[in-house]
C-alpha positions as CSV (number, residue, x, y, z in Angstrom):
1,X,0.0,0.0,0.0
2,X,1.4,3.4,-1.0
3,X,1.4,6.5,1.2
4,X,-1.3,8.0,-1.0
5,X,-3.5,5.0,-0.7
6,X,-3.0,4.9,3.0
7,X,-3.9,8.6,3.3
8,X,-7.0,8.2,1.1
9,X,-8.1,5.2,3.2
10,X,-7.6,7.2,6.5
11,X,-9.6,10.0,5.0
12,X,-12.5,7.8,3.9
13,X,-12.7,5.7,7.1
14,X,-11.9,8.2,9.9
15,X,-11.8,11.9,8.9
16,X,-14.8,12.1,6.5
17,X,-17.3,10.5,8.9
18,X,-16.0,12.6,11.8
19,X,-16.3,15.7,9.6
20,X,-19.9,14.7,8.5
21,X,-20.9,14.2,12.2
22,X,-19.4,17.5,13.3
23,X,-21.1,19.3,10.4
24,X,-24.5,17.7,11.2
25,X,-24.1,18.6,14.9
26,X,-23.3,22.2,13.9
27,X,-26.3,22.4,11.5
28,X,-28.7,20.6,13.7
29,X,-32.0,22.3,14.6
30,X,-32.2,23.8,18.1
31,X,-35.7,24.2,19.5
32,X,-36.5,26.6,22.3
33,X,-39.7,27.3,24.1
34,X,-40.5,30.7,25.5
35,X,-43.3,32.9,26.8
36,X,-44.2,36.4,25.5
37,X,-46.9,38.0,27.6
38,X,-47.7,40.4,24.8
39,X,-48.4,37.6,22.3
40,X,-49.8,34.9,24.5
41,X,-53.6,35.6,24.4
42,X,-56.1,35.6,21.5
43,X,-59.9,35.8,21.5
44,X,-61.6,34.0,18.6
45,X,-64.9,32.5,17.5
46,X,-68.4,33.8,17.0
47,X,-69.8,36.1,19.7
48,X,-72.0,33.4,21.3
49,X,-69.1,31.0,21.9
50,X,-65.9,33.1,22.1
51,X,-62.8,31.4,23.2
52,X,-59.8,32.9,25.0
53,X,-56.7,31.1,23.8
54,X,-53.4,30.9,25.6
55,X,-50.2,30.1,23.8
56,X,-46.5,29.5,24.3
57,X,-44.0,30.0,21.6
58,X,-41.4,27.9,19.8
59,X,-38.4,29.0,17.8
60,X,-35.7,27.1,15.9
61,X,-32.3,28.8,16.5
62,X,-30.4,26.1,14.6
63,X,-29.3,26.0,11.0
64,X,-31.6,23.3,9.6
65,X,-35.4,22.8,9.6
66,X,-36.7,20.9,12.6
67,X,-38.8,18.1,11.0
68,X,-42.2,16.8,12.1
69,X,-42.4,18.8,15.4
70,X,-45.1,18.1,17.9
71,X,-46.0,20.0,21.0
72,X,-46.9,17.9,24.0
73,X,-48.5,18.5,27.4
74,X,-46.3,16.4,29.7
75,X,-47.9,17.0,33.2
76,X,-50.5,19.0,35.0
77,X,-50.1,19.7,38.8
78,X,-52.4,21.6,41.1
79,X,-50.7,24.2,43.3
80,X,-52.3,24.6,46.7
81,X,-51.2,25.7,50.2
82,X,-49.3,22.5,50.8
83,X,-47.4,22.7,47.5
84,X,-47.5,21.1,44.1
85,X,-49.5,17.8,43.6
86,X,-49.9,16.0,40.3
87,X,-53.5,15.7,39.0
88,X,-54.1,12.0,39.2
89,X,-56.7,12.0,36.4
90,X,-54.4,13.5,33.9
91,X,-52.3,11.0,32.0
92,X,-49.5,12.3,29.9
93,X,-48.2,13.0,27.4
94,X,-50.9,14.5,25.3
95,X,-50.4,16.2,21.9
96,X,-51.2,20.0,21.8
97,X,-52.5,21.9,18.8
98,X,-50.3,24.3,16.8
99,X,-52.2,27.6,16.9
100,X,-52.3,28.4,13.1
101,X,-52.9,24.9,11.8
102,X,-56.1,22.9,11.5
103,X,-56.0,19.6,13.4
104,X,-53.1,18.2,15.3
105,X,-50.6,17.4,12.6
106,X,-46.8,17.7,13.2
107,X,-45.2,20.8,11.8
108,X,-41.8,21.6,10.4
109,X,-40.1,24.6,12.1
110,X,-37.7,26.5,9.9
111,X,-34.7,28.2,11.4
112,X,-34.8,31.9,11.9
113,X,-36.9,34.5,13.5
114,X,-40.4,33.1,12.7
115,X,-42.1,31.9,15.8
116,X,-44.6,29.1,16.0
117,X,-47.3,29.3,18.6
118,X,-48.7,26.2,20.4
119,X,-52.2,26.3,21.9
120,X,-51.9,25.4,25.6
121,X,-55.4,26.1,26.9
122,X,-58.5,28.1,26.5
123,X,-61.6,29.3,28.3
124,X,-64.9,29.4,26.5
125,X,-67.6,32.1,27.1
126,X,-70.3,30.7,29.4
127,X,-68.1,27.8,30.8
128,X,-66.4,27.8,34.2
129,X,-63.7,25.4,32.9
130,X,-60.2,25.7,31.8
131,X,-59.6,23.4,28.8
132,X,-56.1,22.1,27.8
133,X,-56.2,21.9,24.0
134,X,-55.2,18.3,23.5
135,X,-55.8,16.0,20.6
136,X,-59.3,14.5,21.1
137,X,-58.1,11.1,19.8
138,X,-55.6,11.0,22.7
139,X,-57.9,12.0,25.5
140,X,-59.1,8.6,26.4
141,X,-61.8,7.6,28.9
142,X,-61.2,9.1,32.3
143,X,-58.4,11.4,31.3
144,X,-59.0,14.9,32.7
145,X,-58.3,17.8,30.2
146,X,-60.8,20.3,31.7
147,X,-60.2,21.9,35.0
148,X,-62.1,24.1,37.5
149,X,-60.8,27.5,38.7
150,X,-57.4,27.1,40.3
151,X,-53.7,27.4,40.1
152,X,-51.9,24.8,38.0
153,X,-48.3,24.1,37.0
154,X,-47.9,22.5,33.5
155,X,-44.9,21.0,31.8
156,X,-44.7,21.1,28.0
157,X,-42.2,19.6,25.5
158,X,-41.7,20.1,21.8
159,X,-40.2,17.0,20.0
160,X,-38.8,16.7,16.5
161,X,-37.4,13.9,14.4
162,X,-34.1,15.6,14.0
163,X,-33.6,17.8,17.1
164,X,-33.3,17.4,20.8
165,X,-36.6,18.0,22.7
166,X,-37.2,21.4,24.3
167,X,-39.0,21.6,27.7
168,X,-40.6,24.4,29.6
169,X,-42.7,24.8,32.8
170,X,-45.6,27.3,33.1
171,X,-47.9,28.4,35.8
172,X,-51.6,28.8,34.8
173,X,-54.0,30.8,37.0
174,X,-57.6,30.5,36.2
175,X,-60.3,32.6,38.0
176,X,-63.2,30.5,36.7
177,X,-64.1,33.3,34.3
178,X,-63.6,32.3,30.6
179,X,-61.2,35.3,29.7
180,X,-59.4,35.5,33.0
181,X,-56.4,33.1,32.5
182,X,-52.9,34.2,33.4
183,X,-49.9,32.3,32.2
184,X,-46.4,32.8,33.6
185,X,-43.0,31.2,33.1
186,X,-42.5,29.0,36.2
187,X,-38.7,29.0,35.7
188,X,-38.5,32.7,36.3
189,X,-38.2,33.7,40.0
């Protein structure tokens, strides 16, 4: 074997795969979840059944498109005087709806400044319940997705076929009035 053949073999077996792996890691999508109080709430629907929607936001700060992303509600806990207690009738995870898309299909998230909103919950005029906007096909019998007035802590995750998952925790305060829902980032002091 000549020196040239040996160098070419080393390049093909060691250096090229390492270079491809490093390039893929550098270009990999990077999802982040955040909360923007000025863009979290929307009112929609006909006057007789208005809904007050609450969202969180997802951005891809990587170099490539995050493929087939889905937003998931991972847990719901009740916050009371004695602390945080998981809601036993909520079984996770449950798929949440992307705000600007019909149905519960997965979405590609391109890199850059464009923000994708995920519906977290809503209140409906005339109803005293807070509803987490989960896929009806995943609800299942006995799985609680509607809650009375109270203070809740929720954990959400955004998953993708080609990016690491992003996680966030939010506090949700619901007064029992359809348009009085306050969302805050639980990770901020």
